[in-house]
Jmol script that loads the backbone (N, CA, C; Angstrom):
load data "model"
ATOM      1  N   MET A   1      37.274  84.974 105.590  1.00  0.00           N
ATOM      2  CA  MET A   1      36.306  85.206 104.520  1.00  0.00           C
ATOM      3  C   MET A   1      37.067  85.127 103.200  1.00  0.00           C
ATOM      4  N   ASN A   2      36.572  84.306 102.289  1.00  0.00           N
ATOM      5  CA  ASN A   2      37.273  84.169 101.010  1.00  0.00           C
ATOM      6  C   ASN A   2      36.829  85.267 100.034  1.00  0.00           C
ATOM      7  N   ARG A   3      37.465  85.277  98.890  1.00  0.00           N
ATOM      8  CA  ARG A   3      37.236  86.318  97.893  1.00  0.00           C
ATOM      9  C   ARG A   3      35.787  86.316  97.400  1.00  0.00           C
ATOM     10  N   GLN A   4      35.218  85.160  97.189  1.00  0.00           N
ATOM     11  CA  GLN A   4      33.831  85.067  96.716  1.00  0.00           C
ATOM     12  C   GLN A   4      32.870  85.682  97.734  1.00  0.00           C
ATOM     13  N   GLN A   5      33.080  85.408  99.006  1.00  0.00           N
ATOM     14  CA  GLN A   5      32.217  85.953 100.047  1.00  0.00           C
ATOM     15  C   GLN A   5      32.363  87.474 100.140  1.00  0.00           C
ATOM     16  N   ARG A   6      33.593  87.978  99.989  1.00  0.00           N
ATOM     17  CA  ARG A   6      33.805  89.438 100.023  1.00  0.00           C
ATOM     18  C   ARG A   6      33.102  90.116  98.859  1.00  0.00           C
ATOM     19  N   ARG A   7      33.194  89.529  97.677  1.00  0.00           N
ATOM     20  CA  ARG A   7      32.523  90.097  96.501  1.00  0.00           C
ATOM     21  C   ARG A   7      31.001  90.079  96.679  1.00  0.00           C
ATOM     22  N   GLN A   8      30.497  88.984  97.190  1.00  0.00           N
ATOM     23  CA  GLN A   8      29.063  88.872  97.424  1.00  0.00           C
ATOM     24  C   GLN A   8      28.602  89.919  98.443  1.00  0.00           C
ATOM     25  N   GLN A   9      29.367  90.102  99.495  1.00  0.00           N
ATOM     26  CA  GLN A   9      29.034  91.095 100.512  1.00  0.00           C
ATOM     27  C   GLN A   9      29.076  92.507  99.921  1.00  0.00           C
ATOM     28  N   LYS A  10      30.049  92.768  99.063  1.00  0.00           N
ATOM     29  CA  LYS A  10      30.162  94.078  98.416  1.00  0.00           C
ATOM     30  C   LYS A  10      28.947  94.334  97.516  1.00  0.00           C
ATOM     31  N   ARG A  11      28.531  93.293  96.752  1.00  0.00           N
ATOM     32  CA  ARG A  11      27.353  93.449  95.877  1.00  0.00           C
ATOM     33  C   ARG A  11      26.088  93.734  96.691  1.00  0.00           C
ATOM     34  N   LEU A  12      25.922  93.050  97.815  1.00  0.00           N
ATOM     35  CA  LEU A  12      24.757  93.275  98.673  1.00  0.00           C
ATOM     36  C   LEU A  12      24.749  94.695  99.214  1.00  0.00           C
ATOM     37  N   LYS A  13      25.910  95.200  99.593  1.00  0.00           N
ATOM     38  CA  LYS A  13      26.011  96.572 100.117  1.00  0.00           C
ATOM     39  C   LYS A  13      25.667  97.570  99.022  1.00  0.00           C
ATOM     40  N   GLN A  14      26.155  97.317  97.797  1.00  0.00           N
ATOM     41  CA  GLN A  14      25.880  98.228  96.691  1.00  0.00           C
ATOM     42  C   GLN A  14      24.393  98.260  96.369  1.00  0.00           C
ATOM     43  N   LYS A  15      23.704  97.145  96.489  1.00  0.00           N
ATOM     44  CA  LYS A  15      22.265  97.109  96.230  1.00  0.00           C
ATOM     45  C   LYS A  15      21.499  97.957  97.240  1.00  0.00           C
ATOM     46  N   SER A  16      21.959  98.002  98.467  1.00  0.00           N
ATOM     47  CA  SER A  16      21.246  98.763  99.486  1.00  0.00           C
ATOM     48  C   SER A  16      21.539 100.258  99.404  1.00  0.00           C
ATOM     49  N   ASP A  17      22.620 100.632  98.739  1.00  0.00           N
ATOM     50  CA  ASP A  17      22.984 102.046  98.579  1.00  0.00           C
ATOM     51  C   ASP A  17      22.491 102.556  97.228  1.00  0.00           C
ATOM     52  N   THR A  18      21.172 102.706  97.087  1.00  0.00           N
ATOM     53  CA  THR A  18      20.585 103.149  95.833  1.00  0.00           C
ATOM     54  C   THR A  18      20.821 104.630  95.641  1.00  0.00           C
ATOM     55  N   VAL A  19      21.238 104.988  94.454  1.00  0.00           N
ATOM     56  CA  VAL A  19      21.509 106.381  94.114  1.00  0.00           C
ATOM     57  C   VAL A  19      20.560 106.784  92.994  1.00  0.00           C
ATOM     58  N   TYR A  20      19.933 107.942  93.148  1.00  0.00           N
ATOM     59  CA  TYR A  20      19.032 108.463  92.131  1.00  0.00           C
ATOM     60  C   TYR A  20      19.668 109.686  91.494  1.00  0.00           C
ATOM     61  N   THR A  21      19.499 109.819  90.204  1.00  0.00           N
ATOM     62  CA  THR A  21      20.000 110.981  89.490  1.00  0.00           C
ATOM     63  C   THR A  21      18.801 111.772  89.002  1.00  0.00           C
ATOM     64  N   LEU A  22      18.774 113.048  89.381  1.00  0.00           N
ATOM     65  CA  LEU A  22      17.669 113.924  88.988  1.00  0.00           C
ATOM     66  C   LEU A  22      18.212 115.090  88.179  1.00  0.00           C
ATOM     67  N   THR A  23      17.424 115.530  87.224  1.00  0.00           N
ATOM     68  CA  THR A  23      17.788 116.737  86.501  1.00  0.00           C
ATOM     69  C   THR A  23      17.368 117.942  87.345  1.00  0.00           C
ATOM     70  N   LYS A  24      17.882 119.108  86.987  1.00  0.00           N
ATOM     71  CA  LYS A  24      17.506 120.329  87.707  1.00  0.00           C
ATOM     72  C   LYS A  24      16.008 120.570  87.581  1.00  0.00           C
ATOM     73  N   GLU A  25      15.453 120.276  86.422  1.00  0.00           N
ATOM     74  CA  GLU A  25      14.011 120.455  86.204  1.00  0.00           C
ATOM     75  C   GLU A  25      13.204 119.542  87.128  1.00  0.00           C
ATOM     76  N   GLN A  26      13.619 118.298  87.269  1.00  0.00           N
ATOM     77  CA  GLN A  26      12.921 117.370  88.153  1.00  0.00           C
ATOM     78  C   GLN A  26      13.016 117.833  89.601  1.00  0.00           C
ATOM     79  N   LEU A  27      14.184 118.278  89.997  1.00  0.00           N
ATOM     80  CA  LEU A  27      14.370 118.777  91.364  1.00  0.00           C
ATOM     81  C   LEU A  27      13.518 120.015  91.604  1.00  0.00           C
ATOM     82  N   ASP A  28      13.490 120.923  90.636  1.00  0.00           N
ATOM     83  CA  ASP A  28      12.653 122.130  90.756  1.00  0.00           C
ATOM     84  C   ASP A  28      11.184 121.757  90.890  1.00  0.00           C
ATOM     85  N   ASP A  29      10.736 120.747  90.130  1.00  0.00           N
ATOM     86  CA  ASP A  29       9.343 120.289  90.219  1.00  0.00           C
ATOM     87  C   ASP A  29       9.030 119.737  91.606  1.00  0.00           C
ATOM     88  N   ILE A  30       9.963 118.969  92.157  1.00  0.00           N
ATOM     89  CA  ILE A  30       9.769 118.415  93.498  1.00  0.00           C
ATOM     90  C   ILE A  30       9.643 119.537  94.525  1.00  0.00           C
ATOM     91  N   VAL A  31      10.521 120.529  94.428  1.00  0.00           N
ATOM     92  CA  VAL A  31      10.484 121.656  95.367  1.00  0.00           C
ATOM     93  C   VAL A  31       9.191 122.446  95.191  1.00  0.00           C
ATOM     94  N   GLU A  32       8.806 122.705  93.946  1.00  0.00           N
ATOM     95  CA  GLU A  32       7.582 123.466  93.681  1.00  0.00           C
ATOM     96  C   GLU A  32       6.351 122.744  94.231  1.00  0.00           C
ATOM     97  N   ASN A  33       6.293 121.440  94.037  1.00  0.00           N
ATOM     98  CA  ASN A  33       5.165 120.670  94.571  1.00  0.00           C
ATOM     99  C   ASN A  33       5.146 120.707  96.095  1.00  0.00           C
ATOM    100  N   GLY A  34       6.313 120.651  96.713  1.00  0.00           N
ATOM    101  CA  GLY A  34       6.397 120.736  98.169  1.00  0.00           C
ATOM    102  C   GLY A  34       5.901 122.077  98.675  1.00  0.00           C
ATOM    103  N   VAL A  35       6.283 123.140  97.982  1.00  0.00           N
ATOM    104  CA  VAL A  35       5.844 124.485  98.371  1.00  0.00           C
ATOM    105  C   VAL A  35       4.336 124.605  98.203  1.00  0.00           C
ATOM    106  N   LYS A  36       3.805 124.104  97.095  1.00  0.00           N
ATOM    107  CA  LYS A  36       2.353 124.173  96.865  1.00  0.00           C
ATOM    108  C   LYS A  36       1.599 123.424  97.954  1.00  0.00           C
ATOM    109  N   GLN A  37       2.113 122.261  98.330  1.00  0.00           N
ATOM    110  CA  GLN A  37       1.470 121.478  99.393  1.00  0.00           C
ATOM    111  C   GLN A  37       1.502 122.232 100.718  1.00  0.00           C
ATOM    112  N   ALA A  38       2.638 122.834 101.033  1.00  0.00           N
ATOM    113  CA  ALA A  38       2.767 123.571 102.290  1.00  0.00           C
ATOM    114  C   ALA A  38       1.824 124.765 102.325  1.00  0.00           C
ATOM    115  N   VAL A  39       1.715 125.475 101.221  1.00  0.00           N
ATOM    116  CA  VAL A  39       0.809 126.631 101.150  1.00  0.00           C
ATOM    117  C   VAL A  39      -0.643 126.177 101.303  1.00  0.00           C
ATOM    118  N   ALA A  40      -1.000 125.077 100.647  1.00  0.00           N
ATOM    119  CA  ALA A  40      -2.369 124.566 100.756  1.00  0.00           C
ATOM    120  C   ALA A  40      -2.693 124.200 102.203  1.00  0.00           C
ATOM    121  N   GLU A  41      -1.757 123.572 102.891  1.00  0.00           N
ATOM    122  CA  GLU A  41      -1.959 123.218 104.303  1.00  0.00           C
ATOM    123  C   GLU A  41      -2.085 124.479 105.164  1.00  0.00           C
ATOM    124  N   ALA A  42      -1.242 125.462 104.904  1.00  0.00           N
ATOM    125  CA  ALA A  42      -1.277 126.701 105.683  1.00  0.00           C
ATOM    126  C   ALA A  42      -2.610 127.431 105.498  1.00  0.00           C
ATOM    127  N   VAL A  43      -3.084 127.496 104.276  1.00  0.00           N
ATOM    128  CA  VAL A  43      -4.362 128.166 104.007  1.00  0.00           C
ATOM    129  C   VAL A  43      -5.506 127.410 104.686  1.00  0.00           C
ATOM    130  N   THR A  44      -5.455 126.089 104.629  1.00  0.00           N
ATOM    131  CA  THR A  44      -6.482 125.281 105.295  1.00  0.00           C
ATOM    132  C   THR A  44      -6.513 125.585 106.789  1.00  0.00           C
ATOM    133  N   LEU A  45      -5.334 125.588 107.404  1.00  0.00           N
ATOM    134  CA  LEU A  45      -5.264 125.875 108.843  1.00  0.00           C
ATOM    135  C   LEU A  45      -5.680 127.307 109.155  1.00  0.00           C
ATOM    136  N   MET A  46      -5.333 128.238 108.256  1.00  0.00           N
ATOM    137  CA  MET A  46      -5.692 129.636 108.458  1.00  0.00           C
ATOM    138  C   MET A  46      -7.217 129.794 108.566  1.00  0.00           C
ATOM    139  N   PHE A  47      -7.951 128.991 107.806  1.00  0.00           N
ATOM    140  CA  PHE A  47      -9.407 129.031 107.881  1.00  0.00           C
ATOM    141  C   PHE A  47      -9.944 128.155 109.004  1.00  0.00           C
ATOM    142  N   ALA A  48      -9.415 126.951 109.125  1.00  0.00           N
ATOM    143  CA  ALA A  48     -10.011 125.949 110.003  1.00  0.00           C
ATOM    144  C   ALA A  48      -9.827 126.235 111.490  1.00  0.00           C
ATOM    145  N   ILE A  49      -8.656 126.668 111.898  1.00  0.00           N
ATOM    146  CA  ILE A  49      -8.414 126.875 113.335  1.00  0.00           C
ATOM    147  C   ILE A  49      -9.320 127.967 113.903  1.00  0.00           C
ATOM    148  N   PRO A  50      -9.375 129.155 113.300  1.00  0.00           N
ATOM    149  CA  PRO A  50     -10.304 130.166 113.849  1.00  0.00           C
ATOM    150  C   PRO A  50     -11.759 129.708 113.822  1.00  0.00           C
ATOM    151  N   MET A  51     -12.152 129.001 112.759  1.00  0.00           N
ATOM    152  CA  MET A  51     -13.531 128.508 112.672  1.00  0.00           C
ATOM    153  C   MET A  51     -13.838 127.538 113.808  1.00  0.00           C
ATOM    154  N   LYS A  52     -12.906 126.637 114.091  1.00  0.00           N
ATOM    155  CA  LYS A  52     -13.110 125.665 115.165  1.00  0.00           C
ATOM    156  C   LYS A  52     -13.204 126.353 116.515  1.00  0.00           C
ATOM    157  N   VAL A  53     -12.336 127.319 116.766  1.00  0.00           N
ATOM    158  CA  VAL A  53     -12.360 128.041 118.045  1.00  0.00           C
ATOM    159  C   VAL A  53     -13.696 128.760 118.212  1.00  0.00           C
ATOM    160  N   ILE A  54     -14.141 129.428 117.165  1.00  0.00           N
ATOM    161  CA  ILE A  54     -15.424 130.137 117.230  1.00  0.00           C
ATOM    162  C   ILE A  54     -16.572 129.140 117.412  1.00  0.00           C
ATOM    163  N   HIS A  55     -16.548 128.068 116.643  1.00  0.00           N
ATOM    164  CA  HIS A  55     -17.604 127.054 116.734  1.00  0.00           C
ATOM    165  C   HIS A  55     -17.698 126.454 118.134  1.00  0.00           C
ATOM    166  N   ASP A  56     -16.535 126.137 118.714  1.00  0.00           N
ATOM    167  CA  ASP A  56     -16.511 125.469 120.013  1.00  0.00           C
ATOM    168  C   ASP A  56     -16.811 126.403 121.185  1.00  0.00           C
ATOM    169  N   ASN A  57     -16.582 127.704 121.017  1.00  0.00           N
ATOM    170  CA  ASN A  57     -16.671 128.605 122.165  1.00  0.00           C
ATOM    171  C   ASN A  57     -17.729 129.701 122.063  1.00  0.00           C
ATOM    172  N   LEU A  58     -18.247 129.942 120.883  1.00  0.00           N
ATOM    173  CA  LEU A  58     -19.260 130.989 120.713  1.00  0.00           C
ATOM    174  C   LEU A  58     -20.495 130.380 120.062  1.00  0.00           C
ATOM    175  N   GLU A  59     -21.616 130.967 120.314  1.00  0.00           N
ATOM    176  CA  GLU A  59     -22.860 130.462 119.732  1.00  0.00           C
ATOM    177  C   GLU A  59     -23.211 131.288 118.495  1.00  0.00           C
ATOM    178  N   TRP A  60     -22.458 131.038 117.445  1.00  0.00           N
ATOM    179  CA  TRP A  60     -22.673 131.766 116.200  1.00  0.00           C
ATOM    180  C   TRP A  60     -23.701 131.052 115.336  1.00  0.00           C
ATOM    181  N   ALA A  61     -24.484 131.841 114.624  1.00  0.00           N
ATOM    182  CA  ALA A  61     -25.400 131.293 113.626  1.00  0.00           C
ATOM    183  C   ALA A  61     -24.576 130.911 112.388  1.00  0.00           C
ATOM    184  N   PRO A  62     -25.036 129.945 111.624  1.00  0.00           N
ATOM    185  CA  PRO A  62     -24.277 129.492 110.445  1.00  0.00           C
ATOM    186  C   PRO A  62     -23.904 130.607 109.472  1.00  0.00           C
ATOM    187  N   GLU A  63     -24.796 131.578 109.295  1.00  0.00           N
ATOM    188  CA  GLU A  63     -24.480 132.661 108.342  1.00  0.00           C
ATOM    189  C   GLU A  63     -23.289 133.501 108.801  1.00  0.00           C
ATOM    190  N   ASN A  64     -23.046 133.554 110.109  1.00  0.00           N
ATOM    191  CA  ASN A  64     -21.882 134.292 110.606  1.00  0.00           C
ATOM    192  C   ASN A  64     -20.573 133.626 110.200  1.00  0.00           C
ATOM    193  N   PHE A  65     -20.572 132.313 110.072  1.00  0.00           N
ATOM    194  CA  PHE A  65     -19.376 131.614 109.626  1.00  0.00           C
ATOM    195  C   PHE A  65     -19.048 131.967 108.182  1.00  0.00           C
ATOM    196  N   TYR A  66     -20.084 132.092 107.352  1.00  0.00           N
ATOM    197  CA  TYR A  66     -19.857 132.499 105.961  1.00  0.00           C
ATOM    198  C   TYR A  66     -19.255 133.899 105.916  1.00  0.00           C
ATOM    199  N   TRP A  67     -19.796 134.794 106.715  1.00  0.00           N
ATOM    200  CA  TRP A  67     -19.277 136.163 106.783  1.00  0.00           C
ATOM    201  C   TRP A  67     -17.810 136.151 107.223  1.00  0.00           C
ATOM    202  N   PHE A  68     -17.525 135.384 108.269  1.00  0.00           N
ATOM    203  CA  PHE A  68     -16.170 135.310 108.803  1.00  0.00           C
ATOM    204  C   PHE A  68     -15.198 134.735 107.768  1.00  0.00           C
ATOM    205  N   ALA A  69     -15.615 133.673 107.077  1.00  0.00           N
ATOM    206  CA  ALA A  69     -14.771 133.071 106.035  1.00  0.00           C
ATOM    207  C   ALA A  69     -14.492 134.069 104.921  1.00  0.00           C
ATOM    208  N   ASP A  70     -15.495 134.850 104.532  1.00  0.00           N
ATOM    209  CA  ASP A  70     -15.298 135.883 103.506  1.00  0.00           C
ATOM    210  C   ASP A  70     -14.288 136.928 103.960  1.00  0.00           C
ATOM    211  N   LYS A  71     -14.375 137.327 105.228  1.00  0.00           N
ATOM    212  CA  LYS A  71     -13.440 138.335 105.758  1.00  0.00           C
ATOM    213  C   LYS A  71     -12.005 137.787 105.812  1.00  0.00           C
ATOM    214  N   ILE A  72     -11.856 136.528 106.214  1.00  0.00           N
ATOM    215  CA  ILE A  72     -10.516 135.922 106.241  1.00  0.00           C
ATOM    216  C   ILE A  72      -9.960 135.840 104.824  1.00  0.00           C
ATOM    217  N   GLU A  73     -10.788 135.420 103.886  1.00  0.00           N
ATOM    218  CA  GLU A  73     -10.344 135.285 102.498  1.00  0.00           C
ATOM    219  C   GLU A  73      -9.946 136.644 101.925  1.00  0.00           C
ATOM    220  N   ALA A  74     -10.720 137.669 102.226  1.00  0.00           N
ATOM    221  CA  ALA A  74     -10.390 139.018 101.747  1.00  0.00           C
ATOM    222  C   ALA A  74      -9.068 139.495 102.349  1.00  0.00           C
ATOM    223  N   GLU A  75      -8.846 139.214 103.616  1.00  0.00           N
ATOM    224  CA  GLU A  75      -7.596 139.606 104.274  1.00  0.00           C
ATOM    225  C   GLU A  75      -6.406 138.872 103.661  1.00  0.00           C
ATOM    226  N   TYR A  76      -6.610 137.593 103.356  1.00  0.00           N
ATOM    227  CA  TYR A  76      -5.553 136.815 102.716  1.00  0.00           C
ATOM    228  C   TYR A  76      -5.217 137.390 101.343  1.00  0.00           C
ATOM    229  N   GLN A  77      -6.231 137.817 100.609  1.00  0.00           N
ATOM    230  CA  GLN A  77      -5.995 138.433  99.299  1.00  0.00           C
ATOM    231  C   GLN A  77      -5.190 139.724  99.444  1.00  0.00           C
ATOM    232  N   GLU A  78      -5.499 140.516 100.461  1.00  0.00           N
ATOM    233  CA  GLU A  78      -4.731 141.747 100.716  1.00  0.00           C
ATOM    234  C   GLU A  78      -3.272 141.410 100.995  1.00  0.00           C
ATOM    235  N   PHE A  79      -3.051 140.379 101.796  1.00  0.00           N
ATOM    236  CA  PHE A  79      -1.688 139.949 102.100  1.00  0.00           C
ATOM    237  C   PHE A  79      -0.981 139.468 100.830  1.00  0.00           C
ATOM    238  N   SER A  80      -1.685 138.700 100.003  1.00  0.00           N
ATOM    239  CA  SER A  80      -1.106 138.181  98.763  1.00  0.00           C
ATOM    240  C   SER A  80      -0.702 139.299  97.811  1.00  0.00           C
ATOM    241  N   ARG A  81      -1.461 140.377  97.815  1.00  0.00           N
ATOM    242  CA  ARG A  81      -1.149 141.528  96.970  1.00  0.00           C
ATOM    243  C   ARG A  81      -0.027 142.389  97.554  1.00  0.00           C
ATOM    244  N   GLY A  82       0.343 142.122  98.793  1.00  0.00           N
ATOM    245  CA  GLY A  82       1.414 142.895  99.416  1.00  0.00           C
ATOM    246  C   GLY A  82       0.939 144.157 100.107  1.00  0.00           C
ATOM    247  N   THR A  83      -0.373 144.315 100.244  1.00  0.00           N
ATOM    248  CA  THR A  83      -0.936 145.496 100.886  1.00  0.00           C
ATOM    249  C   THR A  83      -0.581 145.544 102.369  1.00  0.00           C
ATOM    250  N   ILE A  84      -0.499 144.387 102.987  1.00  0.00           N
ATOM    251  CA  ILE A  84      -0.162 144.307 104.401  1.00  0.00           C
ATOM    252  C   ILE A  84       0.929 143.247 104.568  1.00  0.00           C
ATOM    253  N   LYS A  85       1.838 143.479 105.482  1.00  0.00           N
ATOM    254  CA  LYS A  85       2.998 142.599 105.682  1.00  0.00           C
ATOM    255  C   LYS A  85       2.827 141.765 106.960  1.00  0.00           C
ATOM    256  N   VAL A  86       3.579 140.682 107.030  1.00  0.00           N
ATOM    257  CA  VAL A  86       3.546 139.796 108.192  1.00  0.00           C
ATOM    258  C   VAL A  86       3.877 140.577 109.465  1.00  0.00           C
ATOM    259  N   GLU A  87       4.833 141.467 109.385  1.00  0.00           N
ATOM    260  CA  GLU A  87       5.229 142.252 110.564  1.00  0.00           C
ATOM    261  C   GLU A  87       4.059 143.051 111.123  1.00  0.00           C
ATOM    262  N   GLU A  88       3.198 143.536 110.245  1.00  0.00           N
ATOM    263  CA  GLU A  88       2.027 144.289 110.708  1.00  0.00           C
ATOM    264  C   GLU A  88       1.046 143.382 111.463  1.00  0.00           C
ATOM    265  N   TYR A  89       0.887 142.155 110.993  1.00  0.00           N
ATOM    266  CA  TYR A  89       0.030 141.197 111.708  1.00  0.00           C
ATOM    267  C   TYR A  89       0.628 140.858 113.067  1.00  0.00           C
ATOM    268  N   LYS A  90       1.947 140.655 113.093  1.00  0.00           N
ATOM    269  CA  LYS A  90       2.611 140.350 114.365  1.00  0.00           C
ATOM    270  C   LYS A  90       2.424 141.483 115.361  1.00  0.00           C
ATOM    271  N   LYS A  91       2.567 142.714 114.885  1.00  0.00           N
ATOM    272  CA  LYS A  91       2.407 143.883 115.751  1.00  0.00           C
ATOM    273  C   LYS A  91       0.975 143.967 116.284  1.00  0.00           C
ATOM    274  N   LEU A  92      -0.004 143.722 115.409  1.00  0.00           N
ATOM    275  CA  LEU A  92      -1.411 143.759 115.812  1.00  0.00           C
ATOM    276  C   LEU A  92      -1.699 142.723 116.895  1.00  0.00           C
ATOM    277  N   VAL A  93      -1.237 141.488 116.668  1.00  0.00           N
ATOM    278  CA  VAL A  93      -1.460 140.420 117.655  1.00  0.00           C
ATOM    279  C   VAL A  93      -0.786 140.775 118.971  1.00  0.00           C
ATOM    280  N   SER A  94       0.414 141.320 118.897  1.00  0.00           N
ATOM    281  CA  SER A  94       1.144 141.708 120.103  1.00  0.00           C
ATOM    282  C   SER A  94       0.397 142.793 120.875  1.00  0.00           C
ATOM    283  N   GLU A  95      -0.127 143.778 120.164  1.00  0.00           N
ATOM    284  CA  GLU A  95      -0.864 144.868 120.806  1.00  0.00           C
ATOM    285  C   GLU A  95      -2.174 144.369 121.438  1.00  0.00           C
ATOM    286  N   LEU A  96      -2.851 143.462 120.752  1.00  0.00           N
ATOM    287  CA  LEU A  96      -4.144 142.991 121.238  1.00  0.00           C
ATOM    288  C   LEU A  96      -4.033 141.970 122.362  1.00  0.00           C
ATOM    289  N   THR A  97      -3.002 141.128 122.305  1.00  0.00           N
ATOM    290  CA  THR A  97      -2.922 140.001 123.252  1.00  0.00           C
ATOM    291  C   THR A  97      -1.672 139.970 124.113  1.00  0.00           C
ATOM    292  N   GLY A  98      -0.665 140.722 123.716  1.00  0.00           N
ATOM    293  CA  GLY A  98       0.609 140.661 124.443  1.00  0.00           C
ATOM    294  C   GLY A  98       1.494 139.507 124.000  1.00  0.00           C
ATOM    295  N   MET A  99       1.022 138.703 123.049  1.00  0.00           N
ATOM    296  CA  MET A  99       1.823 137.590 122.532  1.00  0.00           C
ATOM    297  C   MET A  99       2.959 138.115 121.667  1.00  0.00           C
ATOM    298  N   LYS A 100       4.095 137.454 121.785  1.00  0.00           N
ATOM    299  CA  LYS A 100       5.257 137.799 120.949  1.00  0.00           C
ATOM    300  C   LYS A 100       5.591 136.587 120.084  1.00  0.00           C
ATOM    301  N   PHE A 101       5.950 136.833 118.837  1.00  0.00           N
ATOM    302  CA  PHE A 101       6.411 135.777 117.944  1.00  0.00           C
ATOM    303  C   PHE A 101       7.921 135.760 117.984  1.00  0.00           C
ATOM    304  N   VAL A 102       8.477 134.572 118.245  1.00  0.00           N
ATOM    305  CA  VAL A 102       9.918 134.441 118.406  1.00  0.00           C
ATOM    306  C   VAL A 102      10.466 133.503 117.336  1.00  0.00           C
ATOM    307  N   LYS A 103      11.555 133.921 116.697  1.00  0.00           N
ATOM    308  CA  LYS A 103      12.218 133.040 115.726  1.00  0.00           C
ATOM    309  C   LYS A 103      13.207 132.176 116.489  1.00  0.00           C
ATOM    310  N   GLU A 104      13.254 130.906 116.130  1.00  0.00           N
ATOM    311  CA  GLU A 104      14.220 130.006 116.763  1.00  0.00           C
ATOM    312  C   GLU A 104      15.230 129.540 115.774  1.00  0.00           C
TER     313      GLU A 104
END
end "model"
wireframe off; spacefill off
backbone 0.3
color backbone group
C-alpha cells in the first residue's frame, strides 16, 4: 500500500469516527428530557395497566373507571408530596399478594 492509499484510508476512518462536543448545559438538557420522557411513560403505565386488567377481567360500568382513575391520581399526588414512600407500597403488595420486589 503506497502513501496515498494510506492517507486516503486514514481520512475515511476519521470520517466514520464522528465526535460531538456538548456543553454541560446541553448535556443537562438531554438528561432532563430523558427523565421527563421516562416519567411520562411510567405515569401512563401506572394508569393503563390496572385499567386494562380491570376492563378485561371485571364487568365495570364506565363511571367506575373514572372513579378508579381519580383514586390512582390522588394516590400518585400523595406519593409526589412524599406522604407515602415506595417501601410502604412494596410492603402493602407483599402483605396482600406475597409478591416480593427484588433489586438486581
